[in-house]
N, C-alpha and C positions, 0 to 999 in steps of 0.2 A: 728147628730156633736156631742150633750152631749159623749154618747159612744167612740167617738173617739177620744175624748180630754181621753179621763175615761182610753179606753185603753195606747193614748204615755203619759200619762201623769205613767200608771202604770207601761213603760217597761223603765220610768227611775229613775221610785222610786231605789235609792237606802239602798239596807238588811245584813243584817250584819248576815257574814258568819264564826261561834264561833268553835274552835275545846278544848273541855274540856276535861283536865282528870278523867280518869273513877274511878280514884279511890280519890282522894282527890278532885276532881268538882270542882276546879281549872281552872278556861279559862288561858291558855297557848299560843296563837296566833289569831287573826280572823284578820278578813279583812269587807270591803264598797263595796258591786258589785250592778248591776242595771242589769237589761233584759240586756237593751244596751248594755250594758256595754260589760257580757259575749258572746253574737251575733257577735261581731265589733273583736277579740279576736280570736274565732272562724272562721270566716273568714276572720280571715287575716294568723293565724295558713293554712287554708287551701291552701292556695296560695304560702302561703312559701311552702312548701310537695310539691304544685304544680312544683315552683320551680326546687328543688332539686330535684324532679323528672325527670322533662328534661332533663339538666344539667346530671344524671346521667347516659338516655339514649343517650344522644349529646356525649359525649366524657369522655364513659367508653363502657367495654368491656358487660357491664349489659344489652344491646339492646341485645344481639345474643343469649339470654334468652326469649324472646320477638317474638311468630308466624312472623309477617310480617318478622324481621331479619332472619330468621334460614334458611332461602331459597337462603338468597344468599350466605351467611357461608357458607353451604354445595358445596352448588358450587365452591368458592373458595379451597376450602378444594378437593374438586374433580382436582379439574386442575390442583390445587401443586403437585396434589400425581400423574399422569400422567407426568406433565412437570422432578418430579422427579427419573419417569421410567427411560425417556428417555437419559435421564442424565442417569443414573447408565449402561439404554441398551452400551451410545457412550463411556465411561469406559469399559465397560468392553472388546469392539471393541478395543478402545485404547489399550491396557494393550494384550490382544493377538496377535494383531498387533507387536509391542514393542517386545512383544515375539520371533515373526519371525525375524526378524530385529535384533534378539542378537542371535540369532540358524545361518543362512545369515552367521554373521561377527565372529563369530567363527569356522564358517566349520561347522555344527554338521544339517543342514537342512535335512529332510525327507521325503520322499514323497506326505506322504501326511497333512505336516506340514500346509500349505497352504491350501487344496482343503476347511478344516474348517472354512476356513471364504471368501471366498466365494461366494457370496451375488444368490438368482435367480436368478436373472435379467444379472450379471457376468455370471454366467454359463451359459443359456439360447442362451447369446452373442457371449459366446465362441464356443456356440453348432452351430452354424448358418454362424459360421467363421470356421468350420474342412466341414461344410457338402459344400462344389463345389462343383456348377454348373454344370454338365458336356458339356453343349452349350459353358457354360463360361474357362471351360481349352480346348476344342476347335480351339475356338476365340485367346487364349491365347499360342494356342500351332503354330497355320499359322500368329499370327503377328510374332512370333520369325523369324518362321522358314522366310516369310518374310524378316525383318528388318536387319537379322545373316550378311548380305553383308557391309546395313552404317554401323552399330554396327563395323563391323571390323575398322570406318576409323578413327575411338578416339584411340583404343589401338595397330595402328601403331607407333611403337615404329619412333622417331624421337631425331635427335644431337643436334638440336637448344636445349639450355638452358633457361630453362625458369627462369629472375629474376620476384623482387615488387619490387620498386622503391618508396622509399623516399622523399617526398615531403622535397623541400633543401630549402622550412623557413613556420614556420608559418602567414598564413597573408590571402590579399582577393585579386584574377587578376583583375588589374586594365584598363588593355590593352591588349584588346586576340594575341592569337600565325595567322599574316593576311603578309607573306612574300611579297604579292605583293606592300606593303606599308613596305617592307623594314626594318619588323619587324619579326625577325626569331627566336622570341621565348615569351612568360609570359611575361610582366610587372608584377610582385606582388607587391602591397603596404605591409608591415610590422611596430609592432609596432618597438620603439626605443629602439637600441644593441640589436633587437633578430639576437636570433642563428643562420645561412648557414652553413645548412648538406649539405654534401655529397651523393647524391641521391641512392649511390651502392658503394661497395667494389671498387678499382680501388688508381692509383695512380698520384698523381699533374705531371703535364710534365708543364704547361707557368703557369707564375704569370705575369702579367703585368699589370703597373702606368698609369689609363688614365691619371687622371693631380695628384691636389698633398695630394686627400682627398682619391676617390677614384684607386681599380682595376677590375679586371675582375681572375678571376682563370680557367684553367682546367685542368680538371681531363677526364682518360679514361678510362673506365670499360668494358673487357671483348673488345665485337665492338659497345660498345658506347663509349659517347667523349657530357659530360657536361659541359656547360663552365655560368659559374657565373659572368655579370658585375655585372658594379657601388657602389660594394660589400667593408664596408669603413675597415677594419681594418684584416687586412690577419693573420690565427692563425696559420698555413702551415708552409712547403716551395716545393720546388723545389728536385721530385723524392723521397720523402714521400708517404709511401702504406694508406693510410684511407679504413677505415671499412663506414657500409651504414651506416646513419645518423650519423655522425660528423659530426663535426665543423670543418670548416676550417676559417670560416670568419664571422664577426661581424657588423650587418649591419647601413651602417649610418644614424645616427638622422636625418626624413624625408627625404630619397632620397630611394624609391624607385628600389630591383632594377632588371636586368634581367632575363630567365635563360633558357637556351639554353637548344637543344637535340639533338644528331648526334647521327643515321643509320649508318651504315659501307656507311659515307663519305654523307652521304643522311642526311635533317634539318626532324624531323618529327613536330608536337605540341602538346608537354608538356602535354599538358588540356588532350588528349585522354589519355594517360598511368599515369596516377598520378595524386591526390585524392586531391587536394587542399584542 
């Protein structure tokens, strides 16, 4: 017990550290320190050093010089180098491709210009396509001979003109073609003040007033006759030549229009020949 108290007193006992000028023997600086104070100061300096080193390792590139981190850095460098090489190769191919396009536009294409850009896969595909199988060639010859007469039917000339019919108005069909119900056309609901257009080139042959606000317009096109019923204001006159898609009337607000189509005196379903 006495030795422990004596040791504790010794480390707490303050001592004087003095600096003396060697030439004049004069004291110019001193400090009072104890063993416990020196140990405490060294301990806190050690903790401060550990903290500073930890911050440097965590937040600065200083960690890359440590053995544990150099492997990951080397891996990142390798991956970035491979990525740069891949981008450079892609850029070279794009540059060559643009050069070929430039030569094509300028009319300076050479026979071997595109061959240098073909990859091995494209070359192999071209070789496979060119190597026509003999059995396939025989089958195609037999099929062409057998179907030749049928194909001639599609090439036979015809005097019947082919028309592309224009939708009379933008809208939806709310009542389909139903002659058994006395409806010889389709009923179309359109936005207010929608344009009613001629479905083909032709001539206005008849305009009739249904009531004070609606009218009926008939247009003759070669062997077709189109009828537009329940339209509002009419923008054409009898005897006027109209073109496909030309506005011939305006829809009355809230009133659906009725569109009929006749061919050589026979009524047909407009929805079968026009995409509404």
